[in-house]
N, C-alpha and C positions, 0 to 999 in steps of 0.2 A: 439497390443491390450493390455490394462492394465487390470489386474485382480482387482476385487473389494475386498477390505480388510474388514475383519469383525471388527465391533466396540467393540467386546467383550473384547479384551485385553486392549485397552485404557480406557474403562469404568471400568474394574476391577482395573486398576492402580489408576484411579481417586477415586473410592470408597474406596480403601485401604488407599490412602493418606488422604482422608477426615476422615476416621475412626481414623487413627493415630493422626491427628490434633485435632479432638474433644476429643479424650482420653487424649491427652497431656494437653489441656486447662482445662478439668475437673479436672485432677490431680493437676494442678497449683492452680486453684480456691479453691479446697478442702484444699490444704496445706496453702494457704493464710488465709482461714477462720479459720483454726486451730490456726495459729499464732495470728490472731487478737483476737480470743477468749481467748487465754492465756494472751495476753497483757491487755485485759479488766479485767480479773480476778486479775492480778497483781496490777492494778490501783485501784481496789475497796477498798483495805485497805488504800491506800493513801487518797482516797476521804472521807472515814469514819473518818480518823484522822483529815483531814482538816475541816470537818463539826463539830467535837467536839471542835477543836480549835476556830472556828468561833463562836460557841455558847458561849464558855467561854469568848471570847473577847467582844461579845455583852453584856454579863452579867456585865463584868468589866466596860464597857463604860456606860451602863445604871446606874450602881451604882455610878460611878463618876459623871454623870450628876445629879443624885439625890442629892449627897452631894453638888454639886455646887448650885443647886436650894435652898438647905437649908442654904447656906451662907458660906460654907467652902472656904476660899480664895485660897488655893492650888488647889482644885478641879476646882474652877472657872477659875484660870489661865490655867490649863490643857485643859479645855473645850474650852476656848478662843483660845489657840494656835492651837488646833486641827481644830477649825472652820476656822482660818486663812489659814490653809493648805488644806482646802477643805473637811475635814472629818466631816460628820454629824453624830450625835448620835441620835438614835431613842430610847427613854426610854422605849417604849412599846414593842420593838423587842425582848428583852430577856425574856419577860413574856409569850411568846407563848407556 
Protein backbone atom coordinates (compact mmCIF):
# COMPACT_ATOMS: atom_id res chain seq x y z
CA UNK A 1 0.00 0.00 0.00
CA UNK A 2 1.24 3.47 -0.83
CA UNK A 3 0.89 6.35 1.51
CA UNK A 4 -0.79 9.54 0.34
CA UNK A 5 1.66 12.42 0.36
CA UNK A 6 0.74 15.86 1.52
CA UNK A 7 0.70 18.56 -1.17
CA UNK A 8 1.91 21.15 1.35
CA UNK A 9 5.64 20.85 0.59
CA UNK A 10 5.35 21.07 -3.23
CA UNK A 11 2.90 23.96 -2.88
CA UNK A 12 5.25 25.76 -0.50
CA UNK A 13 8.16 25.29 -2.92
CA UNK A 14 6.00 26.52 -5.83
CA UNK A 15 4.81 29.59 -3.89
CA UNK A 16 8.35 30.39 -2.82
CA UNK A 17 9.62 30.08 -6.39
CA UNK A 18 6.83 32.34 -7.68
CA UNK A 19 7.54 34.91 -4.97
CA UNK A 20 11.25 34.93 -5.82
CA UNK A 21 10.49 35.16 -9.57
CA UNK A 22 8.04 38.06 -9.18
CA UNK A 23 10.41 39.87 -6.82
CA UNK A 24 13.26 39.50 -9.29
CA UNK A 25 11.15 40.76 -12.20
CA UNK A 26 9.92 43.73 -10.14
CA UNK A 27 13.50 44.63 -9.23
CA UNK A 28 14.60 44.39 -12.90
CA UNK A 29 11.72 46.58 -14.09
CA UNK A 30 12.39 49.19 -11.40
CA UNK A 31 16.08 49.26 -12.34
CA UNK A 32 15.26 49.60 -16.03
CA UNK A 33 12.77 52.37 -15.29
CA UNK A 34 15.43 54.27 -13.34
CA UNK A 35 17.92 53.92 -16.20
CA UNK A 36 15.38 55.06 -18.78
CA UNK A 37 14.45 58.08 -16.66
CA UNK A 38 18.13 59.02 -16.39
CA UNK A 39 18.60 58.66 -20.15
CA UNK A 40 15.55 60.84 -20.80
CA UNK A 41 16.87 63.53 -18.45
CA UNK A 42 20.26 63.45 -20.20
CA UNK A 43 18.64 63.86 -23.60
CA UNK A 44 16.48 66.83 -22.60
CA UNK A 45 19.42 69.23 -22.83
CA UNK A 46 20.27 67.92 -26.30
CA UNK A 47 16.67 68.32 -27.44
CA UNK A 48 16.53 71.89 -26.17
CA UNK A 49 19.80 72.75 -27.92
CA UNK A 50 18.57 71.23 -31.17
CA UNK A 51 15.31 73.21 -30.92
CA UNK A 52 17.31 76.43 -30.47
CA UNK A 53 19.50 75.55 -33.44
CA UNK A 54 16.45 74.71 -35.55
CA UNK A 55 14.83 78.03 -34.67
CA UNK A 56 17.97 79.97 -35.62
CA UNK A 57 18.30 78.04 -38.90
CA UNK A 58 14.65 78.73 -39.70
CA UNK A 59 15.22 82.42 -39.05
CA UNK A 60 18.34 82.42 -41.23
CA UNK A 61 16.53 80.58 -44.03
CA UNK A 62 13.51 82.88 -43.94
CA UNK A 63 15.72 85.98 -43.98
CA UNK A 64 17.65 84.53 -46.93
CA UNK A 65 14.37 83.85 -48.75
CA UNK A 66 13.27 87.41 -47.99
CA UNK A 67 16.51 88.77 -49.47
CA UNK A 68 16.04 86.55 -52.53
CA UNK A 69 12.51 87.86 -52.99
CA UNK A 70 13.87 91.42 -52.80
CA UNK A 71 16.26 90.66 -55.65
CA UNK A 72 19.60 89.82 -54.00
CA UNK A 73 21.36 87.57 -56.56
CA UNK A 74 23.48 85.69 -54.02
CA UNK A 75 20.46 84.91 -51.86
CA UNK A 76 18.53 83.87 -54.98
CA UNK A 77 21.35 81.50 -55.97
CA UNK A 78 21.40 80.01 -52.48
CA UNK A 79 17.62 79.52 -52.39
CA UNK A 80 17.69 77.91 -55.87
CA UNK A 81 20.48 75.52 -54.88
CA UNK A 82 18.64 74.56 -51.72
CA UNK A 83 15.49 73.95 -53.73
CA UNK A 84 17.43 71.70 -56.14
CA UNK A 85 18.55 69.63 -53.15
CA UNK A 86 15.00 69.29 -51.85
CA UNK A 87 15.19 71.84 -49.05
CA UNK A 88 12.12 74.02 -48.85
CA UNK A 89 12.09 77.31 -47.02
CA UNK A 90 8.92 78.43 -45.34
CA UNK A 91 9.27 82.20 -44.77
CA UNK A 92 6.48 82.28 -42.18
CA UNK A 93 7.97 79.45 -40.06
CA UNK A 94 10.47 81.66 -38.26
CA UNK A 95 7.87 84.25 -37.27
CA UNK A 96 5.86 81.94 -34.99
